N, C-alpha and C positions, 0 to 999 in steps of 0.2 A: 311161511305161506307166501310172503311177498316175493321171496327169491324164486319160488316155483312159478309164480305168475309172471315175473319178469323173464324167466326162461321161456315160458310159453309165448310171451310177446315176441321174444327174439326168434322163436321158431316161426311165428306168423310172418315176420319181416323176411326171414330166409326163404320161406315158401313163396312169398310174393316175388322175391328176386329170382327164384327158380322159374317162375312163370315167364318173367321177362327173358331169362336165358333161353327158354324153349323157343322164343321168337328167332333166336340166332342159330342155335344148333339143337335140334335137327331142322327147325324151320316150320312155318305155319302149314305148309302142304303136308308134311309128315304127321303133324299133330292132327290135321283134319282127317287123315287116313286112320289114325288111332281112334278118333271119335266115331267114325263110320256114320251110322244113321242116327246118331244121338242128337243131331240138330233139328230144330223145328222151324217151320215157316210161320208166316203171320197168322195162318188159320189153325196153328197148333198141331198140324199133322207131322208125324215123325218119319215119313217115308222119303225124306229128302236127305241126300248125302251132304255131309259138311264140306265146305270148300275152304280155301285158305283165308278168305275174308272172315268167315264165321269163326275159324280158329283164332285168328288174330284178335278179333273183337272179344272173344272169351278170355284169352290170355291177358290182354291189356286190362280189361275190366276187373277180372278176378285178381290179377297181380297187384293192380293199383289199390284195390280195397284192402287186400292183405297187408300191404306195406303201410298204408295210412293207419289202419287199425292197430297193427303191431307197434308202429312208431308212437302213436298216441298213448298206448298202454305203457310203453317203456318210459315215456316222459312222466306219466301220472304216477307210476309205481316206483319212483325212485327210492333209494334206501331211506329207512325211517329217520335217521339222524339228519338227513338233508331236506326232507319234505318235498312236496311237489314244486315244480317250477312255476313261478308266477311272473307277470310283467308289471312293473311299477310305472304306471302312467300318470301318477300324481304330479310329476314335474311338468307335464305338458298342459296343465290347466291354464287357461287364459284369465287374465284379471289379477294375477298375483305379482 
């Protein structure tokens, strides 16, 4: 089960990196064309065409969330014999 969850977390990281790759090739303008009228304005109306800034915002936000979520899951779900990573900050206590 842990191995499947770690594989899923790796897929999340790869999907996030794919979002960042879409910023380079084919570029935000082409992604905006793919989205078409899927973007909404501040009033929630969907009759506005997406532009390159909308596509960039979606790709960076969605890609960043996927990379952070997948990376955190990969750190938490380490193999059972090694356990989760922890930071030992006890050496930094003052007064000792």
